All heavy atoms as an XYZ file, in Angstrom:
753
protein
N       5.639     16.662     -7.902
C       4.243     16.533     -8.193
C       3.587     15.606     -7.175
O       2.478     15.818     -6.774
C       4.070     15.970     -9.572
C       2.676     15.668     -9.911
S       2.372     15.770    -11.637
C       0.771     15.137    -11.721
N       4.299     14.550     -6.748
C       3.677     13.627     -5.791
C       3.287     14.344     -4.496
O       2.281     14.053     -3.919
C       4.665     12.490     -5.487
C       4.083     11.528     -4.505
C       5.072     10.449     -4.122
O       5.997     10.144     -4.932
O       4.923      9.847     -3.051
N       4.124     15.258     -4.049
C       3.830     16.003     -2.839
C       2.478     16.736     -2.934
O       1.694     16.801     -2.024
C       4.983     17.000     -2.510
C       6.267     16.349     -2.103
C       7.076     15.873     -3.250
O       6.940     16.447     -4.386
O       7.850     14.957     -3.104
N       2.200     17.275     -4.160
C       0.954     17.962     -4.340
C      -0.236     16.994     -4.242
O      -1.240     17.290     -3.658
C       0.955     18.632     -5.705
C       1.777     19.839     -5.784
C       1.683     20.536     -7.141
C       2.518     21.748     -7.251
N       2.407     22.437     -8.553
N      -0.067     15.838     -4.847
C      -1.130     14.819     -4.824
C      -1.459     14.362     -3.423
O      -2.557     14.275     -3.000
C      -0.739     13.606     -5.721
C      -1.726     12.475     -5.546
C      -0.668     14.020     -7.169
N      -0.401     14.108     -2.659
C      -0.624     13.567     -1.318
C      -1.007     14.624     -0.315
O      -1.713     14.373      0.643
C       0.723     12.839     -0.846
C       0.602     12.310      0.566
C       1.016     11.673     -1.792
N      -0.595     15.899     -0.551
C      -0.885     16.949      0.471
C      -2.315     17.516      0.336
O      -2.737     18.205      1.238
C       0.162     18.072      0.289
O      -0.013     18.761     -0.951
N      -2.991     17.257     -0.762
C      -4.339     17.766     -0.905
C      -5.253     17.063      0.096
O      -5.222     15.860      0.204
C      -4.834     17.540     -2.362
C      -6.308     17.879     -2.531
C      -4.003     18.318     -3.333
N      -6.080     17.844      0.783
C      -7.073     17.177      1.690
C      -8.154     16.468      0.920
O      -8.848     17.107      0.090
C      -7.613     18.286      2.570
C      -7.369     19.545      1.716
C      -6.223     19.303      0.843
N      -8.295     15.189      1.147
C      -9.310     14.433      0.383
C     -10.488     14.194      1.339
O     -10.418     13.376      2.288
C      -8.728     13.091     -0.018
C      -7.607     13.286     -1.073
C      -6.319     13.334     -0.718
C      -7.978     13.464     -2.377
C      -5.321     13.542     -1.707
C      -7.018     13.679     -3.362
C      -5.678     13.735     -3.008
O      -4.753     13.934     -3.974
N     -11.544     14.942      1.069
C     -12.706     14.904      2.028
C     -13.816     13.969      1.600
O     -14.698     13.695      2.383
C     -13.212     16.329      2.181
O     -13.543     16.891      0.889
N     -13.794     13.487      0.357
C     -14.878     12.622     -0.075
C     -14.343     11.151     -0.248
O     -13.149     11.019     -0.534
C     -15.485     13.073     -1.401
O     -14.488     12.937     -2.431
C     -15.949     14.536     -1.326
N     -15.185     10.229     -0.071
C     -14.748      8.824     -0.251
C     -14.143      8.571     -1.673
O     -13.169      7.847     -1.807
C     -16.009      8.001     -0.010
C     -16.811      8.851      0.864
C     -16.537     10.242      0.427
N     -14.800      9.194     -2.630
C     -14.270      8.971     -4.003
C     -12.866      9.492     -4.124
O     -11.972      8.782     -4.719
C     -15.184      9.695     -5.021
C     -14.669      9.594     -6.459
C     -14.830      8.428     -7.151
C     -13.972     10.655     -7.024
C     -14.298      8.326     -8.466
C     -13.478     10.554     -8.311
C     -13.656      9.383     -9.006
O     -13.164      9.265    -10.254
N     -12.605     10.670     -3.643
C     -11.248     11.236     -3.749
C     -10.222     10.411     -2.924
O      -9.080     10.207     -3.379
C     -11.251     12.692     -3.322
C     -11.901     13.591     -4.308
C     -11.882     15.045     -3.848
C     -12.581     15.927     -4.826
N     -12.609     17.333     -4.391
N     -10.632      9.942     -1.784
C      -9.761      9.095     -0.984
C      -9.458      7.794     -1.695
O      -8.349      7.259     -1.638
C     -10.335      8.844      0.408
C     -10.229     10.064      1.314
C     -10.844      9.821      2.690
O     -11.867      9.138      2.805
N     -10.145     10.300      3.711
N     -10.454      7.238     -2.333
C     -10.307      6.028     -3.136
C      -9.300      6.239     -4.258
O      -8.509      5.401     -4.570
C     -11.645      5.529     -3.619
O     -11.519      4.336     -4.350
N      -9.388      7.415     -4.914
C      -8.473      7.721     -6.011
C      -7.029      7.909     -5.511
O      -6.080      7.482     -6.165
C      -8.880      8.945     -6.788
C     -10.212      8.915     -7.512
C     -10.326      7.766     -8.498
N     -10.535      6.542     -7.670
C     -10.976      5.378     -8.037
N     -11.240      5.106     -9.206
N     -11.102      4.385     -7.198
N      -6.892      8.463     -4.297
C      -5.567      8.559     -3.714
C      -5.014      7.149     -3.419
O      -3.847      6.878     -3.707
C      -5.620      9.340     -2.401
C      -4.293      9.395     -1.580
C      -3.181     10.027     -2.381
C      -4.516     10.104     -0.283
N      -5.874      6.265     -2.876
C      -5.449      4.871     -2.644
C      -4.995      4.205     -3.949
O      -3.985      3.484     -3.990
C      -6.590      4.121     -1.999
N      -5.754      4.479     -5.017
C      -5.394      3.878     -6.319
C      -4.035      4.418     -6.792
O      -3.217      3.656     -7.277
C      -6.449      4.173     -7.355
C      -6.205      3.516     -8.701
C      -7.272      3.877     -9.692
O      -7.864      4.925     -9.662
N      -7.460      2.993    -10.659
N      -3.801      5.692     -6.622
C      -2.511      6.310     -6.935
C      -1.383      5.615     -6.166
O      -0.354      5.298     -6.762
C      -2.554      7.826     -6.679
C      -1.194      8.439     -6.696
C      -0.561      8.732     -7.902
C      -0.479      8.724     -5.480
C       0.721      9.288     -7.925
C       0.776      9.311     -5.525
C       1.376      9.617     -6.729
N      -1.585      5.433     -4.876
C      -0.557      4.786     -4.076
C      -0.291      3.325     -4.475
O       0.828      2.877     -4.453
C      -0.917      4.901     -2.565
C      -0.967      6.303     -2.009
C      -1.654      6.351     -0.645
C       0.469      6.836     -1.940
N      -1.336      2.641     -4.899
C      -1.220      1.242     -5.358
C      -0.371      1.249     -6.643
O       0.534      0.442     -6.811
C      -2.606      0.639     -5.614
C      -2.654     -0.594     -6.449
C      -2.195     -1.864     -5.748
C      -2.491     -3.134     -6.483
N      -1.969     -3.255     -7.793
N      -0.701      2.159     -7.556
C       0.097      2.244     -8.792
C       1.533      2.616     -8.554
O       2.434      2.111     -9.227
C      -0.600      3.251     -9.750
C      -1.948      2.836    -10.314
C      -2.581      4.000    -11.115
C      -1.788      1.584    -11.223
N       1.712      3.479     -7.554
C       3.082      3.874     -7.159
C       3.846      2.607     -6.683
O       4.999      2.432     -7.033
C       2.978      4.904     -6.076
C       4.338      5.394     -5.598
C       4.114      6.503     -4.545
C       5.336      6.681     -3.679
N       5.103      7.621     -2.598
N       3.155      1.789     -5.888
C       3.766      0.547     -5.437
C       4.118     -0.361     -6.609
O       5.189     -0.957     -6.624
N       3.176     -0.491     -7.561
C       3.457     -1.286     -8.757
C       4.667     -0.804     -9.484
O       5.519     -1.564     -9.981
C       2.247     -1.288     -9.685
C       1.047     -1.984     -9.125
O       1.146     -2.786     -8.183
O      -0.061     -1.715     -9.653
N       4.809      0.537     -9.592
C       5.941      1.181    -10.279
C       7.262      0.820     -9.622
O       8.206      0.396    -10.254
C       5.734      2.647    -10.319
C       6.922      3.412    -10.848
C       7.169      3.483    -12.233
C       7.812      4.086    -10.023
C       8.250      4.172    -12.746
C       8.905      4.746    -10.505
C       9.133      4.800    -11.881
N       7.273      0.981     -8.300
C       8.497      0.680     -7.523
C       8.890     -0.807     -7.649
O      10.071     -1.124     -7.833
C       8.373      1.058     -6.075
C       8.585      2.534     -5.800
C       7.615      3.251     -5.069
C       9.666      3.213     -6.262
C       7.789      4.598     -4.820
C       9.843      4.586     -6.025
C       8.912      5.253     -5.299
O       9.066      6.590     -5.045
N       7.914     -1.622     -7.563
C       8.220     -3.126     -7.624
C       8.701     -3.454     -9.034
O       9.643     -4.228     -9.155
C       6.904     -3.908     -7.255
C       7.073     -5.372     -7.677
C       6.623     -3.773     -5.799
N       8.127     -2.865    -10.034
C       8.557     -3.165    -11.437
C      10.031     -2.707    -11.637
O      10.763     -3.306    -12.369
C       7.683     -2.460    -12.425
N      10.401     -1.660    -10.900
C      11.771     -1.145    -10.979
C      12.744     -1.833     -9.992
O      13.893     -1.520     -9.971
N      12.227     -2.810     -9.254
C      13.064     -3.594     -8.358
C      13.203     -3.020     -6.939
O      14.002     -3.506     -6.138
N      12.544     -1.924     -6.629
C      12.631     -1.339     -5.284
C      11.480     -1.834     -4.423
O      10.444     -1.240     -4.276
C      12.606      0.207     -5.397
C      13.046      0.898     -4.099
O      12.984      0.228     -3.039
O      13.398      2.041     -4.147
N      11.647     -3.055     -3.901
C      10.605     -3.727     -3.189
C      10.231     -3.020     -1.900
O       9.079     -2.946     -1.535
C      10.997     -5.177     -2.855
C      11.201     -6.036     -4.067
C      12.443     -6.437     -4.462
C      10.102     -6.365     -4.894
C      12.618     -7.235     -5.588
C      10.285     -7.141     -6.019
C      11.530     -7.541     -6.386
N      11.210     -2.436     -1.212
C      10.930     -1.754      0.069
C       9.976     -0.568     -0.158
O       8.988     -0.425      0.530
C      12.263     -1.279      0.625
C      12.217     -0.898      2.094
C      12.096     -2.104      2.986
O      12.595     -3.151      2.666
O      11.495     -1.939      4.056
N      10.236      0.290     -1.152
C       9.357      1.412     -1.417
C       8.017      0.924     -1.965
O       6.969      1.510     -1.655
C      10.006      2.372     -2.428
C      11.113      3.224     -1.842
C      11.659      4.177     -2.854
C      12.738      5.029     -2.243
N      13.287      5.989     -3.280
N       8.039     -0.155     -2.729
C       6.806     -0.676     -3.278
C       5.884     -1.166     -2.164
O       4.693     -0.923     -2.116
N       6.504     -1.893     -1.231
C       5.686     -2.402     -0.085
C       5.166     -1.256      0.755
O       3.983     -1.305      1.229
C       6.510     -3.415      0.757
C       6.699     -4.675     -0.053
C       5.905     -3.694      2.104
C       7.686     -5.659      0.491
N       5.945     -0.242      1.003
C       5.482      0.930      1.744
C       4.293      1.547      1.038
O       3.330      1.938      1.690
C       6.622      1.933      1.932
O       7.685      1.321      2.665
C       6.162      3.164      2.655
N       4.345      1.698     -0.220
C       3.251      2.267     -1.023
C       1.983      1.385     -0.973
O       0.895      1.893     -0.828
C       3.650      2.518     -2.445
O       4.616      3.521     -2.562
N       2.210      0.082     -1.053
C       1.067     -0.820     -0.923
C       0.371     -0.703      0.443
O      -0.868     -0.722      0.515
C       1.474     -2.295     -1.135
C       1.840     -2.629     -2.561
C       2.873     -3.568     -2.807
C       1.161     -2.116     -3.644
C       3.173     -3.916     -4.103
C       1.470     -2.483     -4.955
C       2.524     -3.352     -5.164
O       2.813     -3.740     -6.433
N       1.157     -0.590      1.482
C       0.613     -0.409      2.823
C      -0.123      0.898      2.992
O      -1.197      0.936      3.556
C       1.688     -0.568      3.875
C       2.278     -1.935      4.097
C       3.488     -1.881      4.995
C       1.202     -2.840      4.733
N       0.433      1.984      2.424
C      -0.266      3.284      2.437
C      -1.573      3.211      1.681
O      -2.589      3.729      2.091
C       0.602      4.372      1.861
C       1.819      4.673      2.746
C       2.803      5.651      2.040
O       2.498      6.119      0.924
O       3.839      5.924      2.647
N      -1.542      2.519      0.555
C      -2.761      2.346     -0.275
C      -3.787      1.562      0.477
O      -4.968      1.955      0.542
C      -2.383      1.655     -1.547
O      -3.535      1.395     -2.331
N      -3.386      0.467      1.091
C      -4.337     -0.353      1.867
C      -4.970      0.444      2.994
O      -6.180      0.347      3.206
C      -3.573     -1.567      2.439
N      -4.172      1.287      3.624
C      -4.760      2.109      4.715
C      -5.773      3.077      4.157
O      -6.836      3.260      4.744
C      -3.647      2.887      5.429
C      -4.153      3.795      6.446
N      -4.737      3.335      7.623
C      -4.218      5.147      6.544
C      -5.146      4.377      8.340
N      -4.798      5.465      7.712
N      -5.497      3.700      3.016
C      -6.474      4.601      2.422
C      -7.776      3.850      2.055
O      -8.869      4.404      2.193
C      -5.893      5.315      1.212
C      -4.819      6.323      1.513
C      -5.328      7.442      2.364
O      -6.440      7.974      2.182
N      -4.573      7.816      3.383
N      -7.627      2.657      1.576
C      -8.789      1.855      1.245
C      -9.620      1.521      2.495
O     -10.853      1.435      2.416
C      -8.442      0.568      0.499
C      -8.139      0.802     -0.992
C      -6.943      0.382     -1.539
C      -9.045      1.426     -1.809
C      -6.680      0.552     -2.892
C      -8.807      1.605     -3.174
C      -7.614      1.220     -3.719
O      -7.350      1.372     -5.037
N      -8.978      1.319      3.631
C      -9.714      1.043      4.855
C     -10.536      2.262      5.296
O     -11.628      2.108      5.829
C      -8.811      0.651      6.042
O      -7.952      1.691      6.362
C      -8.078     -0.639      5.768
N     -10.058      3.424      4.987
C     -10.763      4.671      5.347
C     -12.122      4.754      4.636
O     -13.123      5.207      5.172
C      -9.896      5.920      5.042
C      -8.691      5.953      6.037
C     -10.731      7.201      5.159
C      -7.673      7.048      5.716
N     -12.149      4.252      3.375
C     -13.364      4.283      2.580
C     -14.088      2.956      2.601
O     -15.055      2.733      1.868
C     -13.139      4.766      1.172
C     -12.657      6.206      1.096
C     -12.214      3.846      0.413
N     -13.630      2.039      3.483
C     -14.270      0.729      3.697
C     -14.286     -0.106      2.423
O     -15.262     -0.812      2.162
C     -15.686      0.942      4.238
C     -16.150     -0.246      5.025
O     -15.333     -1.016      5.524
N     -17.438     -0.450      5.118
N     -13.241     -0.041      1.671
C     -13.092     -0.826      0.442
C     -12.138     -2.019      0.763
O     -10.953     -2.023      0.479
C     -12.500     -0.010     -0.686
C     -12.467     -0.756     -2.018
O     -12.669     -2.000     -2.020
O     -12.214     -0.124     -3.062
N     -12.750     -3.031      1.440
C     -11.934     -4.111      1.905
C     -11.359     -5.013      0.798
O     -10.273     -5.572      0.946
C     -12.760     -5.021      2.885
O     -13.943     -5.476      2.236
C     -13.102     -4.279      4.152
N     -12.050     -5.087     -0.329
C     -11.529     -5.885     -1.459
C     -10.209     -5.296     -1.962
O      -9.262     -5.983     -2.226
C     -12.584     -6.019     -2.560
C     -13.784     -6.852     -2.268
C     -14.763     -6.827     -3.412
C     -13.372     -8.292     -1.943
N     -10.198     -3.945     -2.161
C      -8.985     -3.322     -2.662
C      -7.908     -3.330     -1.632
O      -6.693     -3.460     -1.938
C      -9.312     -1.895     -3.052
O     -10.222     -1.880     -4.160
N      -8.281     -3.230     -0.325
C      -7.269     -3.352      0.740
C      -6.594     -4.682      0.699
O      -5.367     -4.821      0.730
C      -7.950     -3.133      2.095
C      -6.968     -3.338      3.261
C      -7.656     -3.571      4.577
O      -8.881     -3.783      4.605
O      -6.943     -3.541      5.596
N      -7.400     -5.711      0.574
C      -6.852     -7.075      0.494
C      -5.981     -7.273     -0.733
O      -4.959     -8.026     -0.701
C      -7.966     -8.131      0.505
C      -8.620     -8.218      1.849
C      -9.737     -9.262      1.828
N     -10.429     -9.266      3.084
C     -11.679     -9.627      3.229
N     -12.342    -10.116      2.219
N     -12.253     -9.589      4.412
N      -6.348     -6.664     -1.844
C      -5.552     -6.729     -3.055
C      -4.135     -6.174     -2.762
O      -3.120     -6.778     -3.212
C      -6.197     -5.998     -4.197
C      -5.443     -6.024     -5.472
C      -6.105     -5.220     -6.571
O      -7.306     -4.963     -6.523
O      -5.356     -4.819     -7.519
N      -4.066     -5.030     -2.098
C      -2.755     -4.471     -1.736
C      -1.971     -5.369     -0.873
O      -0.753     -5.558     -1.038
C      -2.960     -3.103     -1.096
S      -3.631     -1.849     -2.114
N      -2.574     -5.951      0.132
C      -1.898     -6.863      1.040
C      -1.480     -8.124      0.258
O      -0.382     -8.629      0.529
C      -2.787     -7.224      2.226
C      -3.204     -6.004      3.080
S      -1.862     -4.963      3.549
C      -1.166     -5.936      4.866
N      -2.275     -8.578     -0.634
C      -1.899     -9.743     -1.464
C      -0.702     -9.433     -2.305
O       0.132    -10.341     -2.522
C      -3.071    -10.096     -2.374
C      -3.674    -11.451     -2.035
O      -3.117    -12.154     -1.201
N      -4.771    -11.746     -2.679
N      -0.580     -8.209     -2.772
C       0.589     -7.829     -3.603
C       1.875     -8.013     -2.781
O       2.889     -8.527     -3.290
C       0.501     -6.406     -4.036
S      -0.692     -6.088     -5.356
N       1.844     -7.663     -1.527
C       2.989     -7.808     -0.654
C       3.366     -9.257     -0.457
O       4.492     -9.662     -0.623
C       2.745     -7.130      0.742
C       2.560     -5.623      0.540
C       3.889     -7.433      1.733
C       2.085     -4.892      1.782
N       2.323    -10.060     -0.170
C       2.598    -11.501      0.074
C       3.065    -12.160     -1.212
O       4.037    -12.936     -1.160
C       1.339    -12.148      0.649
C       1.057    -11.584      2.072
C       1.439    -13.646      0.710
C      -0.290    -11.874      2.593
N       2.423    -11.858     -2.311
C       2.788    -12.486     -3.594
C       4.178    -12.140     -4.025
O       4.832    -12.922     -4.702
C       1.757    -12.181     -4.677
C       0.460    -12.928     -4.437
O       0.442    -13.985     -3.837
N      -0.619    -12.322     -4.901
N       4.643    -10.910     -3.702
C       6.050    -10.556     -4.000
C       6.977    -11.541     -3.396
O       7.962    -11.950     -4.054
C       6.318     -9.150     -3.412
C       6.014     -7.915     -4.269
C       6.295     -6.704     -3.470
C       6.800     -7.977     -5.549
N       6.737    -11.877     -2.170
C       7.671    -12.781     -1.462
C       7.552    -14.224     -1.984
O       8.533    -14.913     -2.104
C       7.389    -12.708      0.026
C       7.850    -11.414      0.608
N       7.098    -10.298      0.628
C       9.020    -11.077      1.200
C       7.751     -9.318      1.151
N       8.958     -9.717      1.534
N       6.299    -14.627     -2.302
C       6.108    -15.955     -2.836
C       6.726    -16.082     -4.209
O       7.438    -17.024     -4.529
C       4.634    -16.307     -2.846
C       4.093    -16.403     -1.421
C       4.378    -17.610     -3.622
C       2.541    -16.503     -1.354
N       6.432    -15.095     -5.068
C       6.908    -15.163     -6.481
C       8.453    -15.161     -6.547
O       9.018    -15.880     -7.313
C       6.395    -13.930     -7.216
C       6.780    -13.909     -8.699
C       6.429    -12.590     -9.330
N       7.385    -11.600     -8.800
C       7.126    -10.302     -8.815
N       5.953     -9.832     -9.205
N       8.008     -9.442     -8.323
N       9.064    -14.319     -5.746
C      10.508    -14.247     -5.742
C      11.214    -15.145     -4.775
O      12.439    -15.089     -4.629
C      10.965    -12.782     -5.486
C      10.550    -11.873     -6.633
O      10.227    -12.335     -7.725
O      10.504    -10.629     -6.380
N      10.411    -16.008     -4.107
C      10.942    -16.934     -3.131
C      11.827    -16.235     -2.095
O      12.941    -16.696     -1.789
C      11.669    -18.062     -3.831
C      11.887    -19.303     -2.944
O      11.103    -19.476     -2.016
N      12.850    -20.096     -3.250
N      11.324    -15.115     -1.602
C      12.053    -14.326     -0.606
C      11.536    -14.587      0.771
O      10.379    -14.787      0.966
C      11.941    -12.797     -0.912
C      12.649    -12.340     -2.134
C      12.438    -10.861     -2.246
C      13.698    -10.246     -2.814
N      13.713     -8.808     -2.667
N      12.417    -14.465      1.721
C      12.031    -14.482      3.082
C      11.647    -13.095      3.487
O      12.283    -12.100      3.104
C      13.217    -15.003      3.987
C      12.874    -14.921      5.437
C      13.606    -16.388      3.585
N      10.558    -12.990      4.246
C      10.143    -11.670      4.705
C      11.114    -11.132      5.766
O      11.337    -11.790      6.759
C       8.691    -11.748      5.291
C       7.765    -10.762      4.629
S       6.145    -10.849      5.317
C       5.228    -11.319      3.900
N      11.614     -9.918      5.527
C      12.571     -9.390      6.441
C      11.871     -8.837      7.704
O      10.629     -8.652      7.712
C      13.323     -8.190      5.810
O      12.423     -7.117      5.611
N      12.625     -8.630      8.731
C      12.087     -8.097      9.994
C      11.472     -6.698      9.728
O      10.413     -6.395     10.275
C      13.199     -8.018     11.069
C      13.667     -9.405     11.459
C      12.739     -7.230     12.278
C      12.608    -10.290     12.078
N      12.104     -5.897      8.841
C      11.541     -4.573      8.523
C      10.157     -4.679      7.943
O       9.237     -3.941      8.277
C      12.454     -3.838      7.554
C      13.777     -3.387      8.167
O      13.849     -3.285      9.454
O      14.704     -3.159      7.427
N       9.967     -5.620      7.026
C       8.631     -5.778      6.419
C       7.659     -6.290      7.471
O       6.499     -5.808      7.540
C       8.714     -6.777      5.228
C       9.673     -6.266      4.110
C       7.326     -7.040      4.629
C       9.294     -4.984      3.509
N       8.042     -7.234      8.264
C       7.174     -7.725      9.295
C       6.790     -6.632     10.271
O       5.615     -6.546     10.708
C       7.821     -8.897     10.051
C       7.924    -10.199      9.230
C       8.799    -11.202      9.993
C       6.571    -10.784      8.870
N       7.715     -5.773     10.630
C       7.396     -4.606     11.509
C       6.414     -3.662     10.853
O       5.486     -3.174     11.508
C       8.663     -3.842     11.909
C       9.497     -4.575     12.953
O       8.903     -5.266     13.780
N      10.768     -4.381     12.943
N       6.603     -3.428      9.536
C       5.625     -2.549      8.818
C       4.230     -3.188      8.774
O       3.261     -2.487      8.973
C       6.107     -2.305      7.397
C       7.273     -1.353      7.303
C       7.700     -1.124      5.875
C       8.882     -0.192      5.825
N       9.337      0.120      4.443
N       4.188     -4.477      8.557
C       2.883     -5.167      8.577
C       2.236     -5.104      9.954
O       1.043     -4.868     10.077
C       3.050     -6.614      8.099
C       3.320     -6.832      6.631
C       3.742     -8.293      6.366
C       2.151     -6.436      5.808
N       3.045     -5.291     10.980
C       2.531     -5.199     12.335
C       1.980     -3.835     12.637
O       0.878     -3.726     13.201
C       3.626     -5.588     13.311
O       3.201     -5.427     14.662
N       2.725     -2.816     12.277
C       2.251     -1.446     12.460
C       0.961     -1.160     11.689
O       0.062     -0.529     12.193
C       3.310     -0.418     12.053
C       4.469     -0.306     13.012
C       5.529      0.654     12.522
C       6.732      0.642     13.415
N       7.822      1.487     12.907
N       0.919     -1.737     10.465
C      -0.289     -1.528      9.644
C      -1.505     -2.159     10.351
O      -2.531     -1.526     10.501
C      -0.131     -2.146      8.273
C      -1.402     -2.145      7.503
C      -1.887     -1.015      6.879
C      -2.194     -3.308      7.473
C      -3.120     -1.031      6.243
C      -3.393     -3.324      6.827
C      -3.867     -2.210      6.200
O      -5.072     -2.149      5.572
N      -1.366     -3.387     10.823
C      -2.519     -4.066     11.436
C      -2.856     -3.368     12.759
O      -4.041     -3.342     13.122
C      -2.205     -5.532     11.640
C      -2.412     -6.307     10.333
C      -1.341     -6.909      9.678
C      -3.662     -6.410      9.740
C      -1.505     -7.568      8.483
C      -3.858     -7.104      8.569
C      -2.739     -7.694      7.974
O      -2.931     -8.349      6.766
N      -1.884     -2.881     13.478
C      -2.198     -2.223     14.740
C      -2.919     -0.901     14.506
O      -3.788     -0.490     15.255
C      -0.929     -1.986     15.566
C      -0.397     -3.262     16.165
O      -1.159     -4.168     16.436
N       0.886     -3.336     16.358
N      -2.532     -0.227     13.419
C      -3.163      1.040     13.045
C      -4.595      0.825     12.551
O      -5.476      1.660     12.762
C      -2.321      1.748     11.965
C      -2.887      3.067     11.490
C      -1.963      3.807     10.626
N      -1.747      3.129      9.356
C      -1.087      3.673      8.326
N      -0.568      4.857      8.419
N      -0.955      3.004      7.204
N      -4.804     -0.282     11.881
C      -6.142     -0.590     11.270
C      -7.144     -1.063     12.295
O      -8.331     -0.913     12.077
C      -5.989     -1.671     10.222
O      -5.201     -1.207      9.143
N      -6.683     -1.610     13.439
C      -7.630     -2.133     14.409
C      -8.257     -1.064     15.259
O      -7.880     -0.046     15.498
C      -6.917     -3.119     15.306
S      -6.339     -4.566     14.395
């Protein structure tokens, strides 16, 4: 089912925003299940979709989720996560 949701062309800002919301919820789901890597990937995808519709508050919320995960669990950010963040910021600029 997820493939259908993601593969549909979203041509309006509202639909793109709903896709971003779906990806954020997907990230929440993965994090709740303990799969931080997939959760962070979903948060980054969500943040990117929010930048497309210029929803900077929601984009920041997704990025905050990533940072707060590490703070809450007292985890060191891995090189993989830092690389994903770097790619995200380079793609957004």
